[in-house]
C-alpha positions in Angstrom: 51.9 86.6 -49.6 50.6 89.1 -52.0 52.5 90.3 -55.0 50.8 93.8 -55.0 52.0 96.9 -53.2 49.8 96.4 -50.2 51.8 95.4 -47.1 50.5 92.7 -44.6 50.0 93.8 -41.0 52.9 94.1 -38.6 53.6 91.4 -36.0 54.0 93.7 -33.0 55.6 91.0 -30.8 58.2 90.3 -33.4 58.9 94.0 -33.9 59.3 94.5 -30.1 61.6 91.5 -29.7 63.7 92.4 -32.7 63.5 96.2 -32.3 64.2 96.8 -28.7 67.7 95.2 -28.6 69.1 97.6 -31.3 67.8 100.6 -29.3 69.6 99.3 -26.2 72.7 98.6 -28.2 73.0 102.1 -29.6 72.1 103.9 -26.4 72.8 102.1 -23.1 75.8 100.0 -24.4 78.0 103.0 -25.3 76.7 105.1 -22.3 77.7 102.3 -19.9 81.0 101.9 -21.7 81.8 105.6 -21.2 80.7 105.9 -17.7 81.7 102.5 -16.2 83.7 100.7 -18.8 83.9 97.1 -19.8 86.7 94.8 -18.7 88.6 92.1 -20.5 86.4 89.3 -19.1 83.3 91.0 -20.6 84.9 91.5 -24.0 86.0 87.9 -24.1 82.5 86.8 -23.1 81.1 88.9 -25.9 83.4 87.4 -28.5 82.9 83.8 -27.3 79.1 84.1 -27.4 79.3 85.9 -30.7 81.2 83.0 -32.3 78.9 80.5 -30.5 75.7 82.1 -32.0 77.1 82.6 -35.5 78.5 79.1 -35.8 75.3 77.6 -34.5 73.4 79.3 -37.3 75.9 78.8 -40.1 77.1 75.3 -39.2 73.9 74.1 -37.5 70.7 75.7 -38.7 72.1 76.3 -42.2 74.5 73.7 -43.5 73.6 70.8 -41.2 69.8 71.0 -41.0 68.6 73.1 -43.8 70.8 71.6 -46.5 72.0 68.2 -45.1 75.6 69.0 -46.1 77.0 66.7 -43.5 76.1 64.6 -40.5 76.8 65.5 -36.9 77.1 63.8 -33.6 74.3 64.3 -31.1 76.6 66.4 -29.0 77.2 68.8 -31.9 73.4 69.0 -32.5 72.7 69.8 -28.9 75.3 72.6 -28.9 73.9 74.0 -32.1 70.3 73.9 -30.7 71.4 75.9 -27.7 73.4 78.3 -29.8 70.4 78.8 -32.2 68.3 79.8 -29.2 71.0 82.2 -28.1 71.0 83.7 -31.6 67.3 84.4 -31.3 66.5 83.7 -34.9 63.5 81.3 -34.2 63.6 77.6 -33.6 65.5 75.6 -36.2 62.5 73.9 -37.7 60.9 77.2 -38.6 64.2 78.7 -39.7 65.0 75.8 -42.0 61.5 75.8 -43.5 61.8 79.4 -44.4 65.3 78.9 -45.8 64.4 75.9 -47.9 61.4 77.8 -49.3 63.8 80.7 -50.1 66.1 78.4 -52.1 63.2 76.7 -53.9 61.6 80.0 -54.9 64.5 82.4 -54.9 63.6 85.9 -56.0 59.9 85.0 -56.4 58.0 87.7 -54.6 55.0 85.5 -54.0 56.9 82.4 -52.7 60.3 83.5 -51.5 59.9 84.6 -47.8 62.7 87.2 -48.0 62.9 87.9 -51.7 65.7 90.4 -52.5 63.5 91.8 -55.3 61.3 93.4 -52.7 64.3 95.6 -51.6 67.2 95.7 -49.2 65.2 96.6 -46.1 62.5 94.0 -46.7 64.9 91.1 -47.2 67.1 92.3 -44.3 64.5 92.7 -41.6 61.0 93.6 -42.6 59.9 90.1 -43.7 60.2 89.0 -40.1 57.8 91.6 -38.8 55.0 91.1 -41.4 52.2 88.6 -41.1 52.2 86.4 -44.2 49.4 83.9 -44.0 50.5 81.8 -47.0 53.6 80.5 -45.2 52.5 80.8 -41.6 53.3 77.6 -39.7 53.9 75.6 -42.9 56.4 72.9 -42.1 55.5 70.6 -44.9 59.0 71.0 -46.4 60.8 70.0 -43.2 59.2 66.7 -42.3 62.6 65.2 -42.0 63.6 67.7 -39.3 60.3 67.2 -37.4 61.7 63.7 -36.7 64.9 65.0 -35.1 64.5 64.6 -31.3 66.8 67.5 -30.5 65.0 69.9 -32.8 61.6 68.7 -31.5 62.9 69.4 -28.0 64.2 72.8 -29.0 61.0 73.8 -30.7 58.9 72.7 -27.6 61.1 74.6 -25.1 62.2 77.4 -27.3 60.9 80.3 -25.2 62.6 78.9 -22.1 65.8 78.3 -24.0 66.0 81.7 -25.5 65.4 83.3 -22.1 68.1 81.2 -20.5 70.6 81.8 -23.2 70.0 85.5 -23.8 69.3 86.6 -20.2 70.3 83.8 -17.9 73.7 83.2 -19.3 74.9 86.8 -19.6 73.6 87.4 -16.0 75.4 84.4 -14.7 78.7 85.6 -16.4 78.1 89.0 -14.9 77.6 87.6 -11.5 80.8 85.6 -11.7 82.7 88.7 -12.9 81.1 91.1 -10.4 79.4 93.3 -13.1 76.0 92.1 -14.0 75.0 95.2 -16.0 78.2 95.3 -18.1 77.8 91.6 -19.0 74.1 91.9 -19.8 74.7 94.9 -22.1 77.8 93.7 -23.9 77.5 89.8 -24.0 73.7 90.1 -24.0 72.3 93.0 -26.1 75.3 94.0 -28.2 76.2 90.4 -29.1 72.6 89.6 -29.9 72.1 92.6 -32.2 75.4 92.1 -34.1 75.0 88.4 -34.5 71.5 88.8 -35.9 72.2 91.6 -38.3 75.4 89.9 -39.6 73.2 86.9 -40.5 70.6 89.2 -42.1 73.3 90.6 -44.4 73.1 87.2 -46.3 69.5 87.8 -47.1 70.0 91.4 -48.2 73.5 92.6 -49.1 74.6 89.2 -50.5 71.8 89.5 -53.0 72.8 92.9 -54.1 76.6 93.3 -54.2 79.1 90.9 -55.6 79.8 88.5 -58.5 77.6 85.8 -60.1 80.1 83.3 -61.6 77.9 80.2 -61.2 74.4 81.4 -61.8 73.8 84.9 -63.2 70.0 84.3 -63.4 69.4 84.9 -59.7 70.3 87.7 -57.3 72.5 85.7 -55.0 76.1 86.9 -55.2 79.6 86.0 -54.0 81.0 88.7 -51.7 84.2 88.0 -49.8 83.8 91.1 -47.6 80.4 89.9 -46.3 82.0 86.6 -45.5 84.2 88.3 -43.0 81.2 89.1 -40.8 79.2 86.0 -41.5 81.7 83.2 -40.9 82.0 82.3 -44.6 78.4 82.7 -45.7 79.2 85.5 -48.2 80.0 83.2 -51.1 76.3 83.2 -51.8 76.1 82.6 -55.6 78.1 79.5 -55.2 76.0 78.4 -52.3 72.7 78.9 -54.2 74.2 76.8 -57.1 75.6 74.0 -54.9 73.6 74.3 -51.7 74.4 70.8 -50.5 78.2 71.6 -50.4 79.4 71.9 -46.7 81.6 74.7 -47.9 80.7 78.1 -49.1 84.2 79.3 -49.8 85.8 76.6 -51.9 89.3 78.0 -52.3 91.8 77.4 -49.5 92.2 81.2 -49.1 88.4 81.8 -48.9 87.4 83.1 -45.4 85.0 80.3 -44.3 85.5 79.5 -40.6 82.3 77.4 -40.7 83.8 74.9 -43.2 87.0 74.8 -41.1 85.0 73.9 -38.0 83.0 71.2 -39.8 86.3 69.8 -41.2 88.0 69.9 -37.8 85.1 68.1 -36.1 85.3 65.4 -38.8 88.8 64.6 -37.6 87.5 64.4 -34.1 84.7 62.1 -35.1 82.0 64.7 -34.4 80.9 65.2 -38.0 80.9 62.8 -41.0 79.8 62.3 -44.6 80.8 65.8 -45.6 79.4 66.6 -49.0 81.3 68.6 -51.5 81.0 69.6 -55.2 83.8 68.3 -57.4 86.3 70.7 -58.9 85.2 69.4 -62.4 81.6 70.4 -61.8 82.5 73.8 -60.4 84.7 74.6 -63.4 82.2 73.3 -65.9 79.5 75.5 -64.4 81.7 78.6 -64.3 82.9 78.0 -67.9 79.4 77.7 -69.2 78.5 81.1 -67.6 81.6 82.7 -69.1 80.9 81.2 -72.5 77.3 82.4 -72.6 78.4 85.9 -71.5 81.1 86.0 -74.1 78.7 84.9 -76.9 76.5 87.9 -76.0 79.5 90.2 -76.3 80.4 88.7 -79.7 77.1 90.0 -81.1 78.2 93.6 -80.4 81.7 93.2 -81.9 83.0 94.1 -85.4 83.7 90.8 -87.2 81.4 89.1 -84.7 81.3 85.8 -86.7 85.1 85.6 -86.7 85.3 86.1 -82.9 82.3 83.8 -82.3 84.1 81.0 -84.2 87.3 81.6 -82.3 85.4 81.6 -79.0 83.7 78.3 -79.9 87.0 76.7 -80.8 88.7 77.7 -77.6 85.8 76.7 -75.5 85.4 73.2 -77.0 89.2 72.6 -76.7 89.1 73.6 -73.0 86.1 71.5 -72.3 87.6 68.5 -74.0 90.8 68.9 -72.0 88.9 69.4 -68.8 86.8 66.2 -69.4 89.9 64.2 -70.2 91.6 65.5 -67.0 88.6 64.6 -64.9 88.6 61.0 -66.3 92.3 60.5 -65.6 91.9 62.0 -62.1 89.1 59.5 -61.4 91.3 56.6 -62.7 94.2 57.8 -60.6 92.0 58.0 -57.4 90.7 54.5 -58.1 94.3 53.2 -58.6 95.3 54.6 -55.2 92.2 53.3 -53.4 92.8 50.3 -51.1 89.1 49.3 -51.2 88.8 48.4 -54.9 86.9 45.3 -55.9 89.1 42.5 -57.4 87.7 43.0 -60.9 88.3 46.8 -60.8 91.7 46.3 -59.2 92.8 44.1 -62.1 91.5 46.6 -64.6 93.4 49.4 -62.9 96.6 47.3 -62.7 96.4 46.7 -66.4 96.4 50.5 -66.9 99.5 50.9 -64.7 98.9 53.4 -61.9 102.3 55.1 -62.4 101.4 55.6 -66.1 98.1 57.1 -65.1 99.7 59.4 -62.6 102.2 60.6 -65.2 99.6 61.2 -67.9 97.4 63.0 -65.3 100.2 65.4 -64.4 101.0 66.2 -68.0 97.3 66.8 -68.7 97.0 69.0 -65.7 99.8 71.2 -67.2 98.0 71.2 -70.5 94.8 72.2 -68.8 96.4 75.1 -67.1 97.7 76.3 -70.4 94.1 76.0 -71.9 92.8 78.0 -69.0 95.3 80.8 -69.5 94.5 80.9 -73.2 90.8 81.0 -72.5 91.1 83.8 -70.0 93.3 85.8 -72.4 90.7 85.5 -75.1 88.0 86.7 -72.7 90.2 89.7 -71.7 90.7 90.7 -75.3 87.0 91.3 -75.8 87.2 94.4 -73.6 89.6 96.0 -75.9 87.9 95.1 -79.2 86.0 97.7 -81.2 82.2 97.5 -81.0 79.7 97.9 -83.8 78.0 101.3 -83.9 74.5 101.3 -82.6 
């Protein structure tokens, strides 16, 4: 990949495969809808296949295989492999290789396959229709996935699988319903186009619009609106900071159907070893970003030294309380655990679990107060007078 303005040649096969379905979706799909109409069965088929494709990419290609955020039963892997072929976003080994390279070299125009610094259109779509020799067929970063039997099988038979899932399945549903064309257009073409471009929004829109609470040095951003279309993938700044977390939306109210699916399957024994970032680490990371941003603002304020000192004092107090809270929380969890070693069990018993619990709750209240005080201080900065330029 070259960093100059010259563009590599177009891959015409890719352009045809990715370009023809949108043309069909914006012409034949509405035409058939106005002239013949689509029935309930066809709309249900469209929705089911849409969810099937999206979840296979988000839960399978992305969080399971690209980032090893959890482990899955072979049944789940097989379903995701079929769904990935239905989504028509390349075989999983190639997809994961590109994605891992994106995370390793994010925003580097020479190394990031879909660098957002090259523009919205490039990161959304153009990178797939250009011939970049530097990353072509390079699977050195996915040697672990090459050993996956299901992925090796999918990669070997990918062409057959994508034809079966994108043509065979919609045609079968249409034959069962008595309307082959309606099913092919709605559950085939429209579903394919929407599922693909919803995923592409993560590479493009989620690197342009949104907040950067965890790592402001990169373009990835948290955007709840994009999550509505991408099954939870819109919390992208968090994801780029803690890529190994099986969740993207960490709050209970964050729209992240993918994490709910993974969690539900863990109760059914289909997924296991779900990895998640601790609340302590999340908050420490977010506070460090807030502190650095506030320090920069201090330099522009009248009486900057006074506010810098106050900021430092509030920050250190909050961090000390947060550290103490995390330590007590760990002790309380150890005290509740039924799998403690005898030596550790004796140590915990000496500390009195009920006493730990009581201290933990009191400290939690104190921590909430420190958080409110810290946020109030940050809010005051917006109303303070700035130094004249």
